[in-house]
C-alpha positions, 0 to 999 in steps of 0.5 A: 412217338416218343414224349419228353416231359419238363417243369419248371415256374419259366417268371423271368424266362431267359436263354437258360429257359430256351436251353433247357426246353431243347435239351429237352427235347433231343431225348424226344420227339414231343415236347410237354412243359408243365408251368406252376401256377402261380398262386400256389408258388405265393402260398407256400413263399408268401414273399415271391416275387412273381413278375408275369402270372401263371396265364402270361407264362405259359404265352411265353412257353406257347410260343416256343416252337419247340414247345409241343403242349402246355400244362398248368401244375402246381405238385411236382408228385402230383403233374409226374402222374398224371401227364402221359411220358417217356422221359422226366428232364429234369434240371440239376437244382430241382432237388427238393420233398418232391422232386425226390417223390416224383424222381421215385414214381419215375423208378417204381413205373418205367419211366425215363429220367435224364437231369440236363445240365445249367446252364452257366452264368445264368438264373432267375434268381441272379436276373432278380438280383440284379433287378432289385439292385436299379432299384 
């Protein structure tokens, strides 16, 4: 069985997130999704406007039949070492230093990395901005 792993915040859950999961699953048989811990996000981005708690985001992701397993993570470069997977599916916008360290770890440990395209016309930031305009 080939296991695919992906990570994200998945707040303001939208069709782009679903497409990420669908495209990731095409690379294997079993999809593991890591949801980033909300308290950890706020520790480094106190201005972040998080709509759903960590537990609520886990429930949203777990409810999808395409997802086989959900875990919580803080740092991507730590969780990547703790999960048993074959393919790491990441979005094109996931490029910060932690992702670079995780990419290096994957390369050094024989893991396949696939970069998946964003769904055009939708993003969590866009949704947040539109909601702010309604206030």
